[in-house]
N, C-alpha and C positions, 0 to 999 in steps of 0.2 A: 521461524526462529528469530528472536530478537532479545537483546539484553538491555537492562536498565543502564542509565548513564554511569552509575558508580560500579557497574558490573557485579552487583550483588544478587540480581535476579535474572533468571532466564525464562522467557515466555515462549511457549511452543503450542502448536495445534496438534492434537492427537486424533487420528482417524482410523483406528483399527476396526471399529465397529460403530454402530449407532448407539447412543448419541455422540456426536463429535464434540470434543471438549477443548477448551483453552486451559493450559496449565501454567502455573508459576512455580518455578523451583528456586529455592534459596541456595545459591551455589557457594556462598561464603561459609555457611555453617554445616550444611548437610550433604553437600555434593550433588551429583546428578541423579541419584537413585531415589530420593525421597521427594514426593510431591508435597508441597506445602499447601497450595490452593488449587482448586479446579472449578471450572464453570462450564456448563453446557452451552453450546452455540445454538441459538434459536433458529436453525435452518438446516436443511440438508445440504451438505457441502459436497460439491462435485470436484472442483479444482481450487486449491488455495493459490492465490496469485501473489500476495504480499502480506507482511505483518510488520508493523512498526511501533516500537515503544517511544512514547513522547512524554518526557518528564513533566510532571505536574498536570498532565491532561489525561492520558490513558493509553491503551493498546489499541491501535487501529488495524482492522483486518479487512483485506480486500479478497473476496472469494466469489466463485461462480457457484450458484446453488439456487434452491427454491425455498420460499417461505412456507413452513408447514401449515400455517393458518389459512392462507388463501391460494396456495399452490403456484403463485406467480414467481417469475424469475427475480432474483435479488438485483436491485438497481441502486445499491448504495454500499458504502463501506461501513462496517459496524465498529462502534467504539465501546471498549470495556474499561472499567475502573482499574487502575494499576494496583490498588491495594486489595480489593475484595473480589475483583473480576466480574462484578455485576455489569450487565449491559446498561450503558448510560446514554446511548444515542446513536444516530446514524448521520453520515455525511452523504447526502443525496447527489448522485451524478447522473441519474436517469438511465443508466445501463450498467452492466457488470463492470466493476472497477478492476483494473489490471495492476497498477503500480501506485505506490505511496512514497512520498518524500516529505521530509520535515525541514523547515527553515527555522532554526533556533534563533537566529538574529532577528528576522522579521516577524516571527511568531505566526507562520502560515503553514498549512498542510496542503500538499499538492497531490491530486488524484488524477489518474488517466482512465477515462471510461473506454469501453470497447467500441461504442458507436463512432463511426467515421462518416465524413461527407466526401465530396469529390476532391477537396483540397487536403485531406489528411485527418489527423486526430487532434483532439484538444486536451490540454491539461487544465484542470479546474483548480483554482486557488481558493482555500477556505481560511478565514480568520480563526485563529485559535481561541480568541476571546468570545466571539459571537457564534462561531461554528456555522457561519453563513458564507455563501460564495462571494468572493470579492473581485475576482479577475479570471480571465481565460487567456491561454496561450496556445497558439496553433503549432502543430508538429507535422512536418511533411514525412509521411510514412506510417508504418504500423508499429506500435509499441508492444512489448511483451511483458511478462511478469517481471517484477523486480527491476524495472528498466529506468527508474528515475533516481537522481541524487541532487542535492543542493550543495553548492560549494560552502566552505566554512565561513565565508564572509557574508553569505546570504545575498549574493549578487546574481548568480546564475543557476539555472536548472540544467542539468545534463541529462539527455534522453538517449537511450540506445534504441534505434529504430531499424526496421527492415524496410528499405526503400527499393522495391523491385525494379524500378526504372534506372537505378544507379549501378552501372557496371564499370566504373572507373578502375582501370588496371594499374594505376599509379598509387593506389591506396595500400597501406601496409597489410590490410586484410584482403589482399588480392583475390579476385574471383568471387567475393561475397557481396551481397546486397546490403550488408550491415553498415550503418552509419552512426556516428555520435553527433547529436545536435546540441549546440550551446544556446540557451534561451535566456535573454536578459530579463531579470525580475524588475517589474516597474511598480 
């Protein structure tokens, strides 16, 4: 679920049956009951992890699923046009993407793939202009769905992570392994 910047459109994934579809509702004129546009997602969706509207660019979807053409696991976030919902590209992270964040100031998209190494996870930065990877940021711990945001100045990424080694009882979320990490955007 995501809305356009002017709050006139609502974007949502619908998975009651196959095919899975991305819908755009005009919430200023018609309310929530009338679908204005709809587009099939070109994959079998197992778990929706995140959906982000990016003004002037598209709707970016991070999901776990398989490609119906080759049967391989999805290893990218899919991008759909905000006006006609046509598939316009992929942001390749090499494994199932979990979370999406958008930096309006720096014009970057941040994706967290599921692949981890011994040191933790990475957040991959993409240029909005070129749609190419431009930087990587390391995160200690495991991210989940909807776990990234960028501050309004475009200076920091905040990541909600599950760090199983952290059992600090002085934290306000006492007894949990959950942490928020603040990552400086360079």
